[in-house]
C-alpha positions as CSV (number, residue, x, y, z in Angstrom):
1,M,97.9,144.9,45.7
2,P,95.2,142.5,44.7
3,E,92.0,142.4,46.7
4,T,91.3,139.4,48.9
5,V,87.9,137.8,48.3
6,I,86.5,135.9,51.2
7,W,83.9,133.2,50.3
8,P,81.2,132.2,52.8
9,K,81.5,128.8,54.2
10,V,78.8,126.4,53.0
11,N,78.3,123.1,54.6
12,F,76.9,120.3,52.3
13,K,75.5,117.3,54.1
14,L,74.7,114.2,52.2
15,P,71.7,112.2,53.2
16,K,72.5,109.0,54.9
17,F,70.9,105.8,53.6
18,K,70.8,102.8,55.8
19,L,70.4,99.6,53.8
20,K,70.1,96.3,55.5
21,A,72.5,93.6,54.4
22,P,69.8,90.9,53.6
23,I,68.1,93.2,51.1
24,I,71.4,93.8,49.2
25,I,72.1,90.1,49.1
26,I,68.6,89.3,47.7
27,V,68.9,91.9,45.0
28,V,72.3,90.6,44.0
29,V,71.1,87.0,43.9
30,A,68.0,88.0,41.9
31,I,70.1,89.8,39.3
32,A,72.5,86.8,39.1
33,V,69.6,84.4,38.7
34,I,68.1,86.6,35.9
35,A,71.4,86.8,34.2
36,I,71.9,83.0,34.4
37,L,68.4,82.2,33.2
38,S,68.6,84.7,30.3
39,T,71.9,83.2,29.1
40,S,71.2,79.6,29.8
41,F,68.2,78.7,27.7
42,I,67.3,79.0,24.1
43,I,64.1,78.4,22.2
44,V,64.4,76.8,18.8
45,D,61.5,77.0,16.3
46,Q,60.1,74.1,14.2
47,T,61.8,75.4,11.1
48,E,65.2,75.9,12.7
49,N,68.2,74.2,14.3
50,A,70.6,75.7,16.8
51,V,74.3,75.2,16.7
52,I,76.0,75.3,20.2
53,T,79.6,76.4,20.6
54,T,81.7,76.2,23.7
55,F,84.4,78.9,24.0
56,G,84.0,79.3,20.2
57,K,84.4,75.7,19.3
58,Y,81.5,73.6,17.9
59,S,79.8,71.5,20.5
60,K,76.5,70.2,19.2
61,T,73.4,70.9,17.0
62,V,70.0,70.8,18.6
63,G,66.5,70.7,17.1
64,A,63.2,72.4,17.9
65,G,62.3,73.0,21.5
66,L,63.7,74.5,24.7
67,H,67.4,73.8,25.3
68,Y,69.9,74.5,28.1
69,K,73.4,75.9,27.6
70,L,76.1,77.2,29.8
71,P,75.6,80.8,30.8
72,F,77.7,84.0,30.6
73,G,78.9,83.4,27.1
74,I,80.6,80.1,27.9
75,Q,78.4,78.5,25.3
76,K,76.8,80.4,22.5
77,S,73.9,79.5,20.2
78,Y,73.5,80.2,16.5
79,I,70.0,79.8,15.0
80,V,69.9,78.4,11.5
81,P,66.7,78.2,9.4
82,T,67.1,74.6,8.1
83,K,63.5,74.1,7.0
84,V,63.1,77.3,5.1
85,I,63.5,77.4,1.3
86,Q,65.7,80.3,0.3
87,T,65.9,81.9,-3.1
88,E,68.5,83.6,-5.3
89,T,67.6,85.4,-8.5
90,F,69.9,86.1,-11.5
91,G,69.4,88.7,-14.2
92,F,66.5,90.3,-12.4
93,R,65.4,91.2,-8.8
94,T,62.1,90.7,-7.0
95,I,60.7,93.8,-5.4
96,K,57.7,92.2,-3.6
97,A,56.9,88.5,-3.3
98,G,53.4,87.2,-2.8
99,I,50.3,86.4,-4.8
100,Q,51.1,89.1,-7.2
101,T,54.9,89.1,-7.4
102,Q,56.5,92.4,-8.5
103,Y,59.8,92.5,-10.3
104,S,62.3,95.3,-10.7
105,E,62.6,96.8,-14.2
106,Q,66.4,97.0,-13.7
107,K,68.3,94.4,-15.7
108,F,71.6,92.8,-14.7
109,P,73.4,91.9,-18.0
110,D,76.6,91.0,-16.2
111,E,74.6,88.0,-14.7
112,S,72.3,87.1,-17.6
113,T,74.4,87.6,-20.8
114,M,75.8,84.3,-22.0
115,L,77.4,82.8,-25.1
116,T,75.9,79.7,-26.6
117,G,77.6,76.8,-28.3
118,D,77.0,78.2,-31.8
119,L,78.5,81.6,-30.8
120,N,75.2,83.5,-30.3
121,I,74.6,85.8,-27.4
122,V,71.5,85.2,-25.2
123,D,70.1,86.7,-22.1
124,V,69.1,84.1,-19.5
125,E,67.3,84.8,-16.3
126,W,66.9,82.1,-13.7
127,I,66.1,81.3,-10.0
128,I,67.7,78.8,-7.7
129,Q,66.0,77.5,-4.5
130,Y,67.9,75.9,-1.7
131,R,67.8,74.9,1.9
132,I,70.4,74.5,4.6
133,A,71.1,70.8,5.1
134,D,74.1,71.0,7.4
135,P,74.0,73.9,9.9
136,Q,77.6,73.4,11.2
137,A,79.0,73.5,7.7
138,W,76.9,76.5,6.8
139,L,78.2,78.5,9.8
140,F,81.9,77.6,9.8
141,N,83.1,76.3,6.4
142,V,82.6,79.3,4.1
143,Q,82.9,83.0,4.9
144,D,81.0,84.8,2.1
145,K,78.1,82.3,1.6
146,Q,75.9,84.3,-0.7
147,K,78.7,85.3,-3.0
148,T,79.9,81.7,-3.2
149,I,76.4,80.5,-4.0
150,R,75.9,83.1,-6.7
151,D,79.3,82.6,-8.3
152,I,78.9,78.8,-8.5
153,S,75.4,79.1,-9.9
154,Q,76.5,81.5,-12.6
155,S,79.5,79.3,-13.5
156,V,77.2,76.2,-13.9
157,M,74.6,78.0,-15.9
158,N,77.2,79.5,-18.3
159,R,78.7,76.1,-18.8
160,L,75.3,74.5,-19.6
161,V,74.2,77.2,-22.0
162,G,77.7,77.3,-23.6
163,D,77.3,73.6,-24.5
164,R,74.1,74.1,-26.5
165,L,72.8,75.8,-29.6
166,I,70.7,78.9,-29.1
167,L,67.5,77.3,-30.4
168,G,67.9,74.5,-27.9
169,V,68.5,76.9,-25.0
170,I,65.4,78.9,-26.0
171,G,63.2,75.9,-26.7
172,S,63.7,72.2,-26.3
173,D,66.6,72.0,-23.8
174,R,65.1,74.1,-21.1
175,Q,64.1,71.2,-18.9
176,T,67.4,69.4,-19.4
177,I,69.3,72.5,-18.4
178,Q,67.3,72.9,-15.2
179,D,67.8,69.2,-14.2
180,N,71.5,69.2,-15.0
181,A,72.0,72.5,-13.1
182,V,70.5,71.0,-9.9
183,V,72.8,68.0,-10.1
184,M,76.0,70.0,-11.0
185,M,75.4,72.7,-8.3
186,N,74.8,70.1,-5.6
187,E,78.0,68.3,-6.5
188,I,80.1,71.5,-6.3
189,F,78.5,72.6,-3.1
190,D,79.2,69.2,-1.6
191,Q,82.8,69.5,-2.5
192,Y,83.0,73.0,-0.9
193,R,81.1,71.6,2.1
194,L,78.8,74.6,2.1
195,G,76.1,72.7,3.9
196,I,73.2,73.5,1.4
197,K,71.0,71.5,-0.9
198,I,69.7,72.9,-4.2
199,T,66.1,71.9,-4.5
200,Q,65.1,73.6,-7.8
201,V,66.6,75.6,-10.7
202,Q,63.9,77.5,-12.7
203,L,64.7,79.2,-15.9
204,Q,62.7,82.4,-16.5
205,N,63.1,84.7,-19.5
206,I,65.5,83.5,-22.2
207,V,65.7,86.0,-25.0
208,P,68.2,87.0,-27.6
209,P,69.8,90.5,-27.5
210,A,67.6,93.4,-28.4
211,G,69.1,94.0,-31.8
212,V,68.1,90.5,-33.2
213,Q,65.1,89.8,-31.0
214,D,62.6,90.4,-33.9
215,A,64.4,87.8,-36.1
216,F,64.4,85.3,-33.3
217,E,60.7,85.8,-32.7
218,D,60.1,85.0,-36.3
219,V,62.2,81.9,-35.9
220,N,60.2,80.9,-32.8
221,K,57.0,81.4,-34.6
222,A,58.2,79.2,-37.5
223,I,59.2,76.5,-35.0
224,Q,55.8,76.7,-33.3
225,D,54.1,76.4,-36.7
226,M,56.3,73.4,-37.5
227,N,55.5,71.7,-34.2
228,R,51.8,72.5,-34.7
229,L,51.9,70.9,-38.2
230,I,53.8,67.9,-36.8
231,N,51.2,67.5,-34.1
232,E,48.3,67.7,-36.6
233,G,50.0,65.1,-38.8
234,K,50.5,62.8,-35.8
235,E,46.8,63.4,-34.8
236,A,45.7,62.4,-38.3
237,Y,48.0,59.5,-38.3
238,N,46.7,58.3,-34.9
239,A,43.1,58.7,-36.2
240,E,43.5,56.8,-39.6
241,I,46.1,54.1,-38.8
242,P,44.2,52.5,-36.0
243,K,41.0,52.6,-38.1
244,A,42.8,51.0,-41.0
245,K,44.3,48.4,-38.7
246,G,40.9,47.7,-37.3
247,Q,39.4,47.2,-40.7
248,A,42.3,45.0,-41.7
249,D,41.8,42.9,-38.6
250,Q,38.1,42.7,-39.3
251,L,38.8,41.4,-42.9
252,V,41.3,38.9,-41.6
253,E,38.8,37.6,-39.0
254,I,36.1,37.3,-41.7
255,A,38.5,35.4,-44.0
256,Q,39.5,33.2,-41.1
257,G,35.8,32.5,-40.3
258,Y,35.1,31.8,-44.0
259,S,38.1,29.5,-44.2
260,T,37.0,27.6,-41.0
261,E,33.5,27.3,-42.4
262,R,34.7,25.9,-45.8
263,V,37.1,23.5,-44.1
264,N,34.4,22.2,-41.7
265,K,31.9,21.8,-44.6
266,A,34.5,20.0,-46.7
267,M,35.3,17.7,-43.7
268,G,31.6,17.0,-43.3
269,D,31.2,16.2,-46.9
270,V,34.2,13.8,-46.8
271,A,32.7,12.1,-43.7
272,R,29.3,11.8,-45.4
273,F,31.0,10.4,-48.6
274,D,33.0,7.9,-46.5
275,S,29.8,6.7,-44.8
276,V,28.0,6.4,-48.1
277,L,30.9,4.6,-49.6
278,A,31.0,2.1,-46.8
279,E,27.3,1.4,-47.3
280,Y,27.7,1.2,-51.0
281,R,30.4,-1.4,-50.7
282,K,28.0,-3.5,-48.6
283,S,25.1,-3.2,-51.1
284,P,26.0,-1.5,-54.3
285,D,22.6,-1.9,-56.1
286,I,20.4,-0.8,-53.2
287,T,22.7,2.0,-52.3
288,R,22.8,3.2,-55.9
289,K,19.0,3.3,-56.1
290,R,18.7,5.0,-52.8
291,I,21.2,7.7,-53.9
292,Y,19.3,8.1,-57.1
293,F,15.9,8.5,-55.3
294,E,17.4,11.0,-52.9
295,M,18.8,13.0,-55.8
296,I,15.4,13.0,-57.6
297,D,13.6,13.9,-54.4
298,E,16.0,16.8,-53.9
299,I,15.6,18.0,-57.5
300,L,11.8,17.8,-57.5
301,A,11.3,19.2,-54.0
302,G,9.2,22.3,-54.2
303,N,7.9,21.8,-57.7
304,T,4.1,21.4,-58.0
305,D,3.8,20.8,-61.8
306,V,6.0,17.8,-62.7
307,E,5.4,15.5,-65.7
308,L,7.1,12.1,-66.0
309,I,7.8,11.1,-69.6
310,D,9.2,7.9,-70.9
311,K,12.2,8.8,-72.9
312,A,11.8,5.7,-75.1
313,L,8.6,7.1,-76.7
314,E,8.9,9.2,-79.8
315,N,5.9,11.4,-78.9
316,V,5.5,13.3,-75.7
317,I,2.9,11.4,-73.7
318,P,2.4,12.2,-70.0
319,L,2.2,9.1,-67.9
320,K,1.7,10.6,-64.5
321,M,0.8,14.1,-63.3
322,L,2.4,14.9,-60.0
323,G,1.2,17.6,-57.8
324,G,-2.6,16.9,-57.9
325,A,-5.4,17.3,-60.5
326,Q,-5.2,20.1,-63.0
327,E,-8.3,22.2,-63.8
């Protein structure tokens, strides 16, 4: 027969708290006010926009400042950094950005390896920079935004590189590829209504595969030497051709001045002859003698030892000594 255990009786008495009704009401009201205030206002920074939804449906987009929305989750806000430039890198990764940017040594050939138009393989590393232009489209139109951006960027870059020769991709076509990439990416993103704007595409390292890199470096050196010689030739051309043109212009001006001088002198002689002819016609004898005397005066001007001789005499007999007495 089992033994019967008798437990002692223990009386537990709970303390009695007496709360006044007004205090409970105040606490409830305070909690409600705090809940309403904490879910009714949003603060938007200068670099951001806020998208407001009502029961999950888009309602409006607001800018920087303090804004009111319906509380308790009726309206929700999504902060979107619309003034911030965002970056995506391809073929490499950035470990630390700043004054001295540090890059990862790991390579991503699945992103950077491309085929050029002349069927050569080249490794292209590049950066795209973009900003969010339409916050509503950015939030609701595309699900995997980063993957979409990267896939489109890779597609555009492969197309641009595939349309060009490898020497053009490495050298002269870099700027053209960058400019065309910005235009093409923006067109595609606009079609997808992703809500972003590409601001810059910057090509980084463009090198051939490791096996043929030395040969391509030799080609690049040859191209640089060719460009250097061309620039030196242009410099010599620019130095000599303007000088020759200047000398030619100078000779032309001298010739034109000489021509003008001769023409003016000839016209003056003609005018002088015409005036003498007019006087000659009025008095031929007097004019003939005057011209003769003027000619003799011009011939003998400056001579101090002149002898006048009568040509009819057979012997040389001086008649008149001009220029003063002789000692």
